[in-house]
DRENKE-542678 format. One record per residue (C-alpha): residue number from 1; y, x, z. Coordinates in steps of 0.02 Angstrom, whole numbers. Example, Ala and Ser with C-alpha at 12.3 -4.5 7.8 and 13.67 -1.06 7.14 Angstrom:
residues 2
<site><pos>1</pos><y>-225</y><x>615</x><z>390</z></site>
<site><pos>2</pos><y>-53</y><x>684</x><z>357</z></site>
end
This chain:
residues 218
<site><pos>1</pos><y>0</y><x>0</x><z>0</z></site>
<site><pos>2</pos><y>179</y><x>57</x><z>-29</z></site>
<site><pos>3</pos><y>268</y><x>139</x><z>116</z></site>
<site><pos>4</pos><y>432</y><x>53</x><z>74</z></site>
<site><pos>5</pos><y>479</y><x>-108</x><z>-14</z></site>
<site><pos>6</pos><y>453</y><x>-103</x><z>-202</z></site>
<site><pos>7</pos><y>545</y><x>-216</x><z>-323</z></site>
<site><pos>8</pos><y>619</y><x>-228</x><z>-496</z></site>
<site><pos>9</pos><y>800</y><x>-171</x><z>-519</z></site>
<site><pos>10</pos><y>941</y><x>-183</x><z>-645</z></site>
<site><pos>11</pos><y>913</y><x>-4</x><z>-701</z></site>
<site><pos>12</pos><y>728</y><x>-37</x><z>-717</z></site>
<site><pos>13</pos><y>764</y><x>-191</x><z>-822</z></site>
<site><pos>14</pos><y>880</y><x>-90</x><z>-933</z></site>
<site><pos>15</pos><y>744</y><x>39</x><z>-961</z></site>
<site><pos>16</pos><y>616</y><x>-97</x><z>-999</z></site>
<site><pos>17</pos><y>731</y><x>-180</x><z>-1126</z></site>
<site><pos>18</pos><y>765</y><x>-9</x><z>-1202</z></site>
<site><pos>19</pos><y>579</y><x>14</x><z>-1236</z></site>
<site><pos>20</pos><y>571</y><x>-153</x><z>-1327</z></site>
<site><pos>21</pos><y>721</y><x>-101</x><z>-1433</z></site>
<site><pos>22</pos><y>640</y><x>68</x><z>-1469</z></site>
<site><pos>23</pos><y>484</y><x>-21</x><z>-1529</z></site>
<site><pos>24</pos><y>590</y><x>-119</x><z>-1652</z></site>
<site><pos>25</pos><y>698</y><x>22</x><z>-1722</z></site>
<site><pos>26</pos><y>566</y><x>159</x><z>-1726</z></site>
<site><pos>27</pos><y>450</y><x>66</x><z>-1844</z></site>
<site><pos>28</pos><y>320</y><x>36</x><z>-1710</z></site>
<site><pos>29</pos><y>329</y><x>-154</x><z>-1722</z></site>
<site><pos>30</pos><y>330</y><x>-153</x><z>-1911</z></site>
<site><pos>31</pos><y>174</y><x>-45</x><z>-1921</z></site>
<site><pos>32</pos><y>74</y><x>-118</x><z>-1778</z></site>
<site><pos>33</pos><y>128</y><x>-299</x><z>-1788</z></site>
<site><pos>34</pos><y>180</y><x>-294</x><z>-1605</z></site>
<site><pos>35</pos><y>300</y><x>-431</x><z>-1552</z></site>
<site><pos>36</pos><y>460</y><x>-407</x><z>-1454</z></site>
<site><pos>37</pos><y>384</y><x>-481</x><z>-1296</z></site>
<site><pos>38</pos><y>343</y><x>-411</x><z>-1124</z></site>
<site><pos>39</pos><y>154</y><x>-404</x><z>-1154</z></site>
<site><pos>40</pos><y>62</y><x>-367</x><z>-1317</z></site>
<site><pos>41</pos><y>-102</y><x>-463</x><z>-1333</z></site>
<site><pos>42</pos><y>-103</y><x>-432</x><z>-1521</z></site>
<site><pos>43</pos><y>-126</y><x>-244</x><z>-1501</z></site>
<site><pos>44</pos><y>-293</y><x>-153</x><z>-1499</z></site>
<site><pos>45</pos><y>-338</y><x>29</x><z>-1470</z></site>
<site><pos>46</pos><y>-379</y><x>46</x><z>-1655</z></site>
<site><pos>47</pos><y>-206</y><x>-12</x><z>-1707</z></site>
<site><pos>48</pos><y>-124</y><x>106</x><z>-1582</z></site>
<site><pos>49</pos><y>-227</y><x>255</x><z>-1642</z></site>
<site><pos>50</pos><y>-179</y><x>216</x><z>-1822</z></site>
<site><pos>51</pos><y>6</y><x>211</x><z>-1774</z></site>
<site><pos>52</pos><y>-5</y><x>378</x><z>-1684</z></site>
<site><pos>53</pos><y>-97</y><x>455</x><z>-1832</z></site>
<site><pos>54</pos><y>46</y><x>390</x><z>-1941</z></site>
<site><pos>55</pos><y>166</y><x>494</x><z>-1835</z></site>
<site><pos>56</pos><y>242</y><x>354</x><z>-1732</z></site>
<site><pos>57</pos><y>281</y><x>379</x><z>-1548</z></site>
<site><pos>58</pos><y>216</y><x>237</x><z>-1438</z></site>
<site><pos>59</pos><y>359</y><x>149</x><z>-1347</z></site>
<site><pos>60</pos><y>271</y><x>173</x><z>-1180</z></site>
<site><pos>61</pos><y>263</y><x>361</x><z>-1211</z></site>
<site><pos>62</pos><y>448</y><x>372</x><z>-1251</z></site>
<site><pos>63</pos><y>489</y><x>265</x><z>-1099</z></site>
<site><pos>64</pos><y>382</y><x>370</x><z>-984</z></site>
<site><pos>65</pos><y>454</y><x>534</x><z>-1047</z></site>
<site><pos>66</pos><y>636</y><x>480</x><z>-1041</z></site>
<site><pos>67</pos><y>637</y><x>384</x><z>-877</z></site>
<site><pos>68</pos><y>498</y><x>459</x><z>-773</z></site>
<site><pos>69</pos><y>415</y><x>620</x><z>-831</z></site>
<site><pos>70</pos><y>568</y><x>723</x><z>-880</z></site>
<site><pos>71</pos><y>675</y><x>669</x><z>-731</z></site>
<site><pos>72</pos><y>538</y><x>699</x><z>-603</z></site>
<site><pos>73</pos><y>457</y><x>853</x><z>-675</z></site>
<site><pos>74</pos><y>620</y><x>940</x><z>-716</z></site>
<site><pos>75</pos><y>626</y><x>1086</x><z>-837</z></site>
<site><pos>76</pos><y>596</y><x>1272</x><z>-821</z></site>
<site><pos>77</pos><y>580</y><x>1390</x><z>-968</z></site>
<site><pos>78</pos><y>503</y><x>1521</x><z>-854</z></site>
<site><pos>79</pos><y>335</y><x>1496</x><z>-768</z></site>
<site><pos>80</pos><y>344</y><x>1454</x><z>-583</z></site>
<site><pos>81</pos><y>225</y><x>1399</x><z>-446</z></site>
<site><pos>82</pos><y>237</y><x>1216</x><z>-394</z></site>
<site><pos>83</pos><y>226</y><x>1148</x><z>-216</z></site>
<site><pos>84</pos><y>39</y><x>1179</x><z>-207</z></site>
<site><pos>85</pos><y>42</y><x>1348</x><z>-294</z></site>
<site><pos>86</pos><y>-4</y><x>1297</x><z>-472</z></site>
<site><pos>87</pos><y>83</y><x>1395</x><z>-610</z></site>
<site><pos>88</pos><y>191</y><x>1276</x><z>-710</z></site>
<site><pos>89</pos><y>313</y><x>1285</x><z>-856</z></site>
<site><pos>90</pos><y>423</y><x>1172</x><z>-963</z></site>
<site><pos>91</pos><y>417</y><x>992</x><z>-905</z></site>
<site><pos>92</pos><y>283</y><x>1013</x><z>-774</z></site>
<site><pos>93</pos><y>155</y><x>1082</x><z>-897</z></site>
<site><pos>94</pos><y>10</y><x>1182</x><z>-826</z></site>
<site><pos>95</pos><y>-57</y><x>1235</x><z>-997</z></site>
<site><pos>96</pos><y>21</y><x>1360</x><z>-1118</z></site>
<site><pos>97</pos><y>-47</y><x>1418</x><z>-1286</z></site>
<site><pos>98</pos><y>-220</y><x>1348</x><z>-1249</z></site>
<site><pos>99</pos><y>-238</y><x>1422</x><z>-1075</z></site>
<site><pos>100</pos><y>-175</y><x>1399</x><z>-899</z></site>
<site><pos>101</pos><y>6</y><x>1447</x><z>-869</z></site>
<site><pos>102</pos><y>27</y><x>1624</x><z>-803</z></site>
<site><pos>103</pos><y>167</y><x>1718</x><z>-718</z></site>
<site><pos>104</pos><y>291</y><x>1781</x><z>-847</z></site>
<site><pos>105</pos><y>263</y><x>1643</x><z>-976</z></site>
<site><pos>106</pos><y>419</y><x>1580</x><z>-1067</z></site>
<site><pos>107</pos><y>454</y><x>1426</x><z>-1173</z></site>
<site><pos>108</pos><y>614</y><x>1359</x><z>-1252</z></site>
<site><pos>109</pos><y>675</y><x>1185</x><z>-1208</z></site>
<site><pos>110</pos><y>652</y><x>1127</x><z>-1388</z></site>
<site><pos>111</pos><y>472</y><x>1186</x><z>-1394</z></site>
<site><pos>112</pos><y>438</y><x>1115</x><z>-1222</z></site>
<site><pos>113</pos><y>504</y><x>943</x><z>-1276</z></site>
<site><pos>114</pos><y>396</y><x>942</x><z>-1432</z></site>
<site><pos>115</pos><y>247</y><x>992</x><z>-1330</z></site>
<site><pos>116</pos><y>284</y><x>859</x><z>-1201</z></site>
<site><pos>117</pos><y>285</y><x>720</x><z>-1331</z></site>
<site><pos>118</pos><y>125</y><x>785</x><z>-1409</z></site>
<site><pos>119</pos><y>33</y><x>807</x><z>-1245</z></site>
<site><pos>120</pos><y>95</y><x>646</x><z>-1168</z></site>
<site><pos>121</pos><y>30</y><x>554</x><z>-1321</z></site>
<site><pos>122</pos><y>-132</y><x>646</x><z>-1359</z></site>
<site><pos>123</pos><y>-189</y><x>707</x><z>-1188</z></site>
<site><pos>124</pos><y>-130</y><x>563</x><z>-1078</z></site>
<site><pos>125</pos><y>-81</y><x>405</x><z>-1172</z></site>
<site><pos>126</pos><y>-229</y><x>395</x><z>-1292</z></site>
<site><pos>127</pos><y>-357</y><x>431</x><z>-1155</z></site>
<site><pos>128</pos><y>-282</y><x>284</x><z>-1060</z></site>
<site><pos>129</pos><y>-288</y><x>178</x><z>-1218</z></site>
<site><pos>130</pos><y>-472</y><x>220</x><z>-1239</z></site>
<site><pos>131</pos><y>-522</y><x>222</x><z>-1056</z></site>
<site><pos>132</pos><y>-430</y><x>73</x><z>-980</z></site>
<site><pos>133</pos><y>-477</y><x>-95</x><z>-1051</z></site>
<site><pos>134</pos><y>-325</y><x>-201</x><z>-1101</z></site>
<site><pos>135</pos><y>-205</y><x>-56</x><z>-1068</z></site>
<site><pos>136</pos><y>-123</y><x>-72</x><z>-1239</z></site>
<site><pos>137</pos><y>-91</y><x>-257</x><z>-1206</z></site>
<site><pos>138</pos><y>7</y><x>-223</x><z>-1048</z></site>
<site><pos>139</pos><y>199</y><x>-224</x><z>-1047</z></site>
<site><pos>140</pos><y>277</y><x>-57</x><z>-1092</z></site>
<site><pos>141</pos><y>344</y><x>-24</x><z>-915</z></site>
<site><pos>142</pos><y>169</y><x>-48</x><z>-843</z></site>
<site><pos>143</pos><y>94</y><x>68</x><z>-974</z></site>
<site><pos>144</pos><y>231</y><x>197</x><z>-947</z></site>
<site><pos>145</pos><y>210</y><x>198</x><z>-758</z></site>
<site><pos>146</pos><y>22</y><x>228</x><z>-768</z></site>
<site><pos>147</pos><y>54</y><x>362</x><z>-899</z></site>
<site><pos>148</pos><y>180</y><x>449</x><z>-787</z></site>
<site><pos>149</pos><y>58</y><x>441</x><z>-643</z></site>
<site><pos>150</pos><y>-81</y><x>513</x><z>-750</z></site>
<site><pos>151</pos><y>32</y><x>654</x><z>-807</z></site>
<site><pos>152</pos><y>68</y><x>695</x><z>-625</z></site>
<site><pos>153</pos><y>-99</y><x>672</x><z>-536</z></site>
<site><pos>154</pos><y>-221</y><x>679</x><z>-681</z></site>
<site><pos>155</pos><y>-271</y><x>561</x><z>-820</z></site>
<site><pos>156</pos><y>-451</y><x>554</x><z>-757</z></site>
<site><pos>157</pos><y>-392</y><x>491</x><z>-588</z></site>
<site><pos>158</pos><y>-275</y><x>368</x><z>-674</z></site>
<site><pos>159</pos><y>-417</y><x>296</x><z>-778</z></site>
<site><pos>160</pos><y>-526</y><x>270</x><z>-624</z></site>
<site><pos>161</pos><y>-386</y><x>207</x><z>-512</z></site>
<site><pos>162</pos><y>-367</y><x>36</x><z>-435</z></site>
<site><pos>163</pos><y>-206</y><x>22</x><z>-534</z></site>
<site><pos>164</pos><y>-304</y><x>37</x><z>-696</z></site>
<site><pos>165</pos><y>-425</y><x>-97</x><z>-635</z></site>
<site><pos>166</pos><y>-281</y><x>-215</x><z>-604</z></site>
<site><pos>167</pos><y>-211</y><x>-178</x><z>-778</z></site>
<site><pos>168</pos><y>-380</y><x>-225</x><z>-852</z></site>
<site><pos>169</pos><y>-372</y><x>-389</x><z>-755</z></site>
<site><pos>170</pos><y>-193</y><x>-422</x><z>-815</z></site>
<site><pos>171</pos><y>-132</y><x>-412</x><z>-634</z></site>
<site><pos>172</pos><y>21</y><x>-308</x><z>-667</z></site>
<site><pos>173</pos><y>113</y><x>-327</x><z>-502</z></site>
<site><pos>174</pos><y>-44</y><x>-273</x><z>-410</z></site>
<site><pos>175</pos><y>-62</y><x>-124</x><z>-526</z></site>
<site><pos>176</pos><y>117</y><x>-70</x><z>-490</z></site>
<site><pos>177</pos><y>83</y><x>-75</x><z>-303</z></site>
<site><pos>178</pos><y>-87</y><x>10</x><z>-312</z></site>
<site><pos>179</pos><y>-21</y><x>167</x><z>-396</z></site>
<site><pos>180</pos><y>92</y><x>203</x><z>-247</z></site>
<site><pos>181</pos><y>-63</y><x>266</x><z>-155</z></site>
<site><pos>182</pos><y>-51</y><x>429</x><z>-253</z></site>
<site><pos>183</pos><y>82</y><x>502</x><z>-139</z></site>
<site><pos>184</pos><y>-9</y><x>654</x><z>-70</z></site>
<site><pos>185</pos><y>-24</y><x>837</x><z>-117</z></site>
<site><pos>186</pos><y>-136</y><x>956</x><z>-22</z></site>
<site><pos>187</pos><y>-191</y><x>808</x><z>85</z></site>
<site><pos>188</pos><y>-15</y><x>773</x><z>148</z></site>
<site><pos>189</pos><y>104</y><x>632</x><z>106</z></site>
<site><pos>190</pos><y>256</y><x>707</x><z>20</z></site>
<site><pos>191</pos><y>424</y><x>620</x><z>22</z></site>
<site><pos>192</pos><y>457</y><x>671</x><z>-157</z></site>
<site><pos>193</pos><y>296</y><x>588</x><z>-214</z></site>
<site><pos>194</pos><y>333</y><x>432</x><z>-114</z></site>
<site><pos>195</pos><y>500</y><x>420</x><z>-204</z></site>
<site><pos>196</pos><y>419</y><x>450</x><z>-374</z></site>
<site><pos>197</pos><y>281</y><x>324</x><z>-345</z></site>
<site><pos>198</pos><y>395</y><x>190</x><z>-271</z></site>
<site><pos>199</pos><y>584</y><x>166</x><z>-293</z></site>
<site><pos>200</pos><y>647</y><x>335</x><z>-348</z></site>
<site><pos>201</pos><y>816</y><x>401</x><z>-291</z></site>
<site><pos>202</pos><y>998</y><x>388</x><z>-342</z></site>
<site><pos>203</pos><y>969</y><x>478</x><z>-507</z></site>
<site><pos>204</pos><y>788</y><x>437</x><z>-550</z></site>
<site><pos>205</pos><y>684</y><x>281</x><z>-572</z></site>
<site><pos>206</pos><y>526</y><x>263</x><z>-471</z></site>
<site><pos>207</pos><y>362</y><x>218</x><z>-556</z></site>
<site><pos>208</pos><y>341</y><x>55</x><z>-459</z></site>
<site><pos>209</pos><y>525</y><x>12</x><z>-487</z></site>
<site><pos>210</pos><y>503</y><x>29</x><z>-675</z></site>
<site><pos>211</pos><y>331</y><x>-50</x><z>-674</z></site>
<site><pos>212</pos><y>387</y><x>-208</x><z>-586</z></site>
<site><pos>213</pos><y>535</y><x>-227</x><z>-703</z></site>
<site><pos>214</pos><y>417</y><x>-287</x><z>-841</z></site>
<site><pos>215</pos><y>451</y><x>-464</x><z>-780</z></site>
<site><pos>216</pos><y>637</y><x>-444</x><z>-812</z></site>
<site><pos>217</pos><y>609</y><x>-439</x><z>-1000</z></site>
<site><pos>218</pos><y>540</y><x>-616</x><z>-1011</z></site>
end
């Protein structure tokens, strides 16, 4: 259960509406046949894979990157050790040139951004598409929140999570709340992870805050 109160917000609604607009102007709706509605029962994993192969960025991926992953991961062009000692670079990336990040690694912001879009799509979004039943039918804010969580605590854990189970059952509010359980690192609850999982801070949206804002687009 969340530690604090979670709810939708005006900034969350704005982000959710932005994802729907992105779907329209990017060519996503035209190619996939997705409608400008909160949920997308017309979509299937096969359609989504075809769109990605066509070179289109899924709206949920763009939403997750812009509003959750980049703000929370931050950027470093020089490799550093995170809070639990894992070498990291770019936008929270632990892989570099096909191997684990090492001390002394360097990446430009432009290359890191390209890599973030590619990895968020191929290594996180599509595994959720294939591994979580009805994921592609969920509202973009719900998809984006689970994607952000998977990027942070592992896509395997995200696929097996209670949050994913609730997405499969079309219980989106319950999914938003369930993901807040992933607030620990090294066995300890971290305030930064509580903020990321729940309501964010003055500058950044929280995953539950964005997730619950799916209802505001009705």
